[in-house]
N, C-alpha and C positions, 0 to 999 in steps of 0.2 A: 537395424541401424537406429540409433537414438535420434529422436526428433529434436530439432533445435528449439530452444526455449521460445524464440520469436515466431515459431511456426504454430504456436498455440493461440487459441482465442478463449475468452472468458465467458462462462455462463453463470448467472447468479439470480438469487431471489431475495437478497437482503437478510439472509439467514445462513446460507452456505454458498459454496461456489464449486464449479467444475472447470477443467481445462480440456478443450477438444482440439485435436490436431487438424491439419489440413487434409489428412487422410481419413477424416471422419471418425477418429477414435477418441473416446473420452478416457483419458489416461489418469486422471486425478479427480476424485470426488469424495467429499466427506459429508456424511449424513448423521444427524440432522442439522449440525451447525459447523462453522468454519473449523473449529478445533477438535471436532470428533475424529474418531479413528476412520481412515479412508477405507472405502469398499472397492475402489479402483485405485491401485497404487503403481501401475506400470510406469508412471513418470519416474519413479525412484527405483525401479527394478526392471522386470521383464513383463511381457504380456501375461505370464503365468501368475503375476501378482495382482491381476485384476484390470480389466478394461472392457469397453463396450464399443465395438466398431461397426459401423454401417458404411459400406462403400461399394462401388461397382466391382463385379467379379473380374472383368477383363482389364486390359490396359487402359489407363486414363491418359488421354491426349492433353487435357488442360483442366486446371482446377482454379476457380476463382471464388473468393468469399468476401462478404461484407455484413455489417450489421444493418438491419433496417434502420432508417434514419431516426435518430433520437431514442433508440431502444437498445436493449441487450439481447435482441432476437437475432441469432446468427443464421445466415443463409450461405451455404456452400454449393456451388454449381459445378458439377462434373460433366466433362465432355469426353465421349468415347467415339469410336468409329460407328457404333450402333445408334448414337443419339446423345440427348442432353437430359440430365435430371438435376433436381435441386433437393438438398437436405436442409431442412429447417430445424434448428435446435433452440430450445429455450427452457428455462425453469419457471413454471407458473408462479405468480406472485400473490395469489389470493387464497391459497389453501392452508389448512392446519398442518397437514404433513407436506414435507418437501418432496419434490418429484422432478423428473426430467421428461420432457416430450420431444420426440424425434419424429418428423414427418417427411417422408420421401415423396417427392412430387415429380411425375413425369412431364417433361417440357417438350421433348421432340424425339420421335423414334421409339424404340423399345430397349430398355436397359435391364441387364441382369445384375442383381445386387446380392451381396453376401453379408449376413449379420453374424457377428461373433461376440457372445456375451460370456465373460469370465468374472463371476462375483467372488471376491475374496475379502471377507471382513477382517477387522483388526489389522489394517495396513498391509494387506496382501498375504496374510498368513493363514486365515481360517477359511476352509472350503465349507460352504453351507450345504444343508440338506435341501434339495430341490424337488418340488412336487408339482404336478400338473393338476389344477383344479378342474378345468375343462379345456376345450380346444383353444381358448383365447386368454387363459389366465395361468400364469406360472408363479409360484412363490419360492423364495429362497430364505431359509431360516438358519441362524446360528446364534444360540444364546438369546440375548434380549432383542436381537434385531431381525427385521424381516424386510425384504424387498419384493415388491409385487410387479411383475412384468405383464403387460397386456398388449396384444397385437392380433391382427387378423390373418397373418401369414403362418404357415406350418412351422413348427419348431421341432428340433431334433436334439437329443442329448449325445454328446461325444465326450466320454470321460467326465471331467469336471467342468465342461463348457456346454453352452447352449448355442446352437447355430440355426440359421435359416437361409435358404436360397429362394429368391423370389424375383419377379420381374415387375416393371412398371412401364406403362405406355403413356402416351401424351394425354395429360389431363387426369391420370390416375393418382390417387393419394393413398399411401400406406402409413398408418399411424402406429407409433410405439410409445408407450408410457411406462415409466419405471418409478414407483412410489415407495418411499420409506415409511415404515411404521413400526411400533413396538410389536414384538412377536406374540405377546400374550393377548393382543386385541384380535377381534375377528377381522378377517380380510376386508379391507375398505372397498366400498362400492366403486365401480368405474366412474370416471368423470368425462365430460365432453371436452376433448382435447382442442377442438376447433374453437369452442367458446373460450377456453383458457387462453388460446393464442390471442384472440381479440381483446380479452381482459388484460393480459400481460402487456400487449402493445399499448393499450390505453394508459396503464400504470406508468410505463417508462415515458410515454409522450407527455403525460400531465406533469411529470417531474422535469424533464429536459426542456420543455417549451418555455419555461420561465427563465432560462439562461439568457442573460443580456448579450447584446451585440458587442463583440470584441474585435471588430474590424476583420482584417484578413485571417485572423486566427480563431475565429468563432467556432469553426468545426472542430479544431483540436481541443479547444477549451471545453466544448460540450461533451466530447468523448471522454476527456479526463474527468469531468464532473460526473458523468454516468458511472465511470469506473469507481470513483470514490464512494458514490451512493451504493454501488454493489458491494463494496467492502464494509458497509455499515450493517451492524446486527440490529435489525429493526426493533426486536422486542425490548432492548435496553438502551439503544443509542450509542453503544460502543463501536469503535472503528478499528478494524484490524489493519496491521501494517502491510500485509500481503495475504494472498489466498493459499500460499504454499509453505512447506517446510523444506529445508535442506537442499534447495537448488544452489549450487556452489558459487562462491565468489571467485574461485580459481578451479578450473577443471582438474579433477583428480586430486584436489586438495582437501584440507580439513575444515575450511571456513564454510561450514554448512549449518545454518541456524533455523529454528522454527519461528516464523514471523506471524503466526495466526493468532496473535494477541494484541491487546490494546496498549501501545506505548503512549504515555502522556505527551511526549514530544510530537510524535507523528499525528496523533489524534488532534492535538491542539492546532498544529499547522493545517490539518484538514478542516477544523472548525473555522479558522480564519479565512480559508479559501471559500468555504460555504458562505461566510458572512460577506465577503467581498463581492460575491455574485448575487447577494440578496436572498440566500436560502436560510432564513432565520429559524424556521421550524427544525431543520437539521441541527443548526447551531445550538438551539435550546435543548434539544434531546441529548446532545453530547454534554452540554454544561450540567444538565441534571444527572447524567451518568457519572460525571466527574465528582460531583458533590457526594454521591453515594459511595463511590469507590475509595476516595481519599479520606472518608470520615474515620475519626479515630485519632490516636496519638500522632503528632507530626513526624516523630522520629521513626514511625512505621510506614510512612508514605513511600510507595514503591514507584519505580520508573515505568512499570507496565503491570497490567492486570488481565484477568480473563474477560470474556465477553460480558459477563454479568457482574464483573468486579471482583472475581475470584483472585485471591492473593497467592495461593500455592500453585506454582507452575513447575513442578519438579522435572528436571531434564534427565532423559535416559536415551539409550540407543537401540536401534532395531537391526541386529546383526543379520537377519534373514534377507534384508534388502541390500542390493549391490550398490545402490546410490546412483544418482544421475552421472552418466559417464564414468562410473567407478569412483565417484567422489564420496568418500566415507570419512566419518560415520554419518548415518542418517539419524538425525536427532529429533526427539519429540519433547516438548516443553522447553523452557529457557532459563538457565541458571542466572542469567543476567537480571532476573527479577529481584534478586537479593542485593544487587549492587547499589552503591551510592553514586548518584549523578546530580550534581548541583544544578545543572542547566534546566532540569525539568521544572524547578520552582520558578525560574524566570519565564519559561514558556507558558506555564499555567497563569502566572500573574499578568502576563501580557495579554492572554486571552481574556481574562476577566476585565482588564481595563478596556479592551476593545468591545467586549460585550456591552459595557456601560455606554461607550461611545456609539455603539450601534443601536442603543435603546432597547436591548433585550430586557424583558420584565425581570425585576430584581428577584433573586433567590434568597430566602431567609437564612440559609446556612452559609452564604458566602462571607458575610462580615465575621461570623464566628470563626470560620476556617482561617480567614486572614489573620485575625487577632491571635490565634494559636500558633500559626506557622512563623510569624515574625520573630518572636523570642527564640524559637528553635533555630531558625536560619541565621539569626544574629551571631550564634555561636558556631554553627556548622559551616558557614562559608569559609572560615579560616582553615578548615581541614582539607587534606587531599581527597581525591575521588577517582573513580574509574573513567570518567569523562564521557563525552557524547558517543565515542566509538566503542565503548564497552569493553575496555581492555581487560584481559584475564591475566594480569600480572601486577606488579607493584603499583599502588596508588600513587598519583602525582598531583601537583598543583597545576592543573591544566588552565591555560589562559582563557579558553572559551568558557570553562565552567565558572571562573570568576566574573567574566563579563556578563554571563547570564544570571549570576547572583546579584550583580548590580542592577540588571533589568528587573529582577524580582522586587527589590526595594524601590527602584524608580517607579514602576508601575503601581505597586501597592500604595505608594505616596499619593498617586493620582486617584486610586480607588478610595483611599482614606479621606480625601478631600470631599467626596460625596457622602461620607458617613456622618452620622449624628455625633457631634463633639469629637470630630476626627482630626482637628487641626494639630494638636500635640502629637498624636500618633503619626500623622503625615510628616511632621518635622523630624521625628526620630528616624523614620525610614529614610528621609532625605540625608540625614547625618551619616547613617550607615552606608548609603549609596556612595556618598562622597569619599568615605574612608576606603571602600573597595576600589573605587575609580583611581584613587591615588596609588594604591598598591599595584594594581594591574599596570598602570603606566610606569611604574618604577621597576617592577620585577618581571613583568611579561614582555618588556620591550628590549631588544638588543641593539644598542646604538651602533655597534660595529657593523651589523648586518643591515641596519636601517629598517628593521622590520620587527613586528611582534613575532613571538615564537610559540611553539606548541605548548610548552609548559615551562615553568620558572626554571632557569638555569640551563635550558636546552638551546641548541642552535638549529633545531629542526623546524620545518614549517608544517602548517596544518590548514586545510581549506576552511575549517570552522572559524578561523580568524577573520574571514569575510563578514562574519556577523557583527564585527565591531562597528562598521558604518551602517549596516543594515538595521541594527537595533537603536542607532543614535548614540551609542557610547562615545563616539567621536565623529565629527563632521567629515564627510567624504573627502574634502579637500585638505584635511589635516595632513602635513608632511609625513607623519608616522603611518597613516593610512595608505597614502600614495606609495610609500616605500614597501609596505606589506603587500599591497596588490601587485606591484612590480615583481617582488620576490616570488610570490605564488605563481605568477605567469611564467617566470623563468624556471622554477624548480619543481613545480607540480604538474605542469602542462605536458600531456602526452597526446600527440596528434590532434591537438585542438580541444582536448577535454582534460578535466582535472582528476588527479588522484586525491584521495582523502588526506593523506599525510605522507611525509617522508618516513620510510622504514628505518627503524632503529632496532638493533639487536634486542629482542625480548620485549619491545615496547607493548605488544599486545599478547604476548605469551604463545604465539603461533608462528609457524614458518611464514616468511614474507611472500608477497605476491598476491595481486588481485587485479581486477579490472578498474577502469576509471569509474568514479562514483558520480552518477548523473546529477543528483540533487546539488552537489557542490558546483557543478558547471552552471546550473541554473542560478546559483547564488552569485557567481562571478558575472553573469549577464545582468543581474539585478544591480550589482555594484557599478557596472558600466553605465547603467541608466542614471544612477545617482551622480556619477562623474560627468554626465553629459556626453559620454562616448556612445551615442545612440547607434552609430553605424556598427561599432564593434558588438554591441548588445544584440542587434538584429542578426548579425552574421552568426554569432554563437548560438542564439536561439534557433535559428533556421537549421543550423547543423544538428542541434539536439532533436529538433522536430523530425528531421529526416531519418532518425534512428528508430522512430516508431514502426511497428510492424504494419502489415497490410490492413489491420483493423484498428490501428491507433493506440496500441498498448506498449508500455515500456516496462522493463525489468529494473532491478536496482542498479546494475552496473553494465558496462560495455567494454568489450575487449577490442580496441581499435586495430590490433594486429590480425586477429582471427576474424574480425568483423562479425561478431556475434554477441548476443546478450548473455549476461551472467547474473546470478543471484535470484532471489525470490521474485515471483511474477504473478500478476502485475503488482507493481510496488507503489503504494500510496505516496511515498516521499517523491518519487519521480513525477507522478501526475500532479501533485501539488505544485512542483516546479513549473510545469507547463502553464497552469493556471496563473500563478503569481507573476511569472515573467511576461506572459502575454498581457496581463493587466497593466503591468508597469510600462511596457512598450506602448500599449494603446494610450495610456495617459500622457506619455511623453510626446506622442504624435498629435495630441489634442492641443492646439496653440493656447487655449485659455487655461489649460492646466499645466503646461510645461514649465518646469523649473529645474534649476541646476541640482538642488538638493533640498530635503525638508528643512523647515525652519526650527524644529525642535525635536527632541528625543521622541516625544509622543507622536509627532507627525511622521517621524521616520518609521516608527512601528506601523502606523496606519498606512503609510504610502507603500511599504513593502511588507507583505504579510507572511514572509517566509520565516519569521521568528516569533 
């Protein structure tokens, strides 16, 4: 039986990540980095496509799990009729090679455990050559890759799997380590797993302890902050949108995408969340990643890049994987990397403006990039694009795209004010921003509906229109904004949560149907705060927070009818929403800071960091 998405927990070391189920099975793991080929791919197929399970042999009466406070160290407690044992899972944060450590600890009585290890390189396809070096070391090699398993319990080979049956009594600890390394290197020396546990706990504590108080939502915010940190590729500062590929937006459907890359939009929003919480080192690392990745001709700027700034992310399918609950195809790579999405220029410009406001040290390339982008964008904003939702059909003049083009020129004008001899440059940016503003209000607003619409000439609604007040394009009490919010509430709300948009035949080139999009619901809560509808904002936020799984994680979407998560997991977009909305609500509840809405466009961006 397929494990529900919300029944997984995340392990990570700021280089790659793994998903482990409540049953103690690691069903997804990519070594040595997020976008590498998985060696455990049961998540998207069957156990024969690779997994590593450690669990009690007999019937389990109860299973509880949690992260150690302020860390990404997972503890799963199994209770059986014979006793209680704990499984500690983590990825060490301090080694050159990525690894996973699993420690079984006897708590009460005597428990029998079974270990089942099926290594399948290349996304569950390649069976490795397995050799025993001595009683406590096993290697698995296929082509350039090697995994090294070390443990003190006896191992047996059964076909293409390695198993072990062992017992733990009260106080006993059995340690398993699985390390990845290039196959041409000599087998790495063993490391002290207990020392690695202490070092990893210190690593995560040092990071999370700096999280400021956010009132009643501090725990949620800290867990989301840890999740975003875990989705950061430490060597470069790039931030992936999610740890997985091809978890479906509709069960059994075709909306299955690879999210293990760095979207400028998602990463920018993560940057702003980091800055809002005072994590400027992470913000600086991402800003530096950005300046490297987008360097070059502005017409070649992409919406997403690889972890190191790679530009070629070719999309292909894996026919040997059945897909999560038969959701096919399973895709690797992402063809949307070649799309045009005007909104990313606005998000990046907004981030740069806020970096200046947050007193990040100046980067010597920022002014040059800004001066090159403006002439390009001055022409490009007039063209249609694929939009924020990455449609794979005819390009359109999406209202949100034009609004974010306005944000680009609005924020660049702010950045230009701080540049040497930047007054004229700033004035030109302001002129273009005013031109875009007038066009959007003329072409993107439908007076009969009393609402802005998804794209010029459409009568459909889109939750991205909530960015109009959030970016300061129009004040929240503008009648056109109020009408848009009311229309979105009426036409996009499903069981208290928002869809991304109203389906139109062929709008995104795929069959219709998906779950509610969690980030959009967070945006609505943020708009409620701007409107002074604090009770509505709190109610919606608490509803969203209740959807987190038992260890505080959210996927991209939620199906309110089936009451289960959908889409890639955990999703940076969703956890950014938790942080931003919690901060907005916390500010609204502080009497000295409470206000009906920001006084300027710049303050709107700084008050709500979701754009």
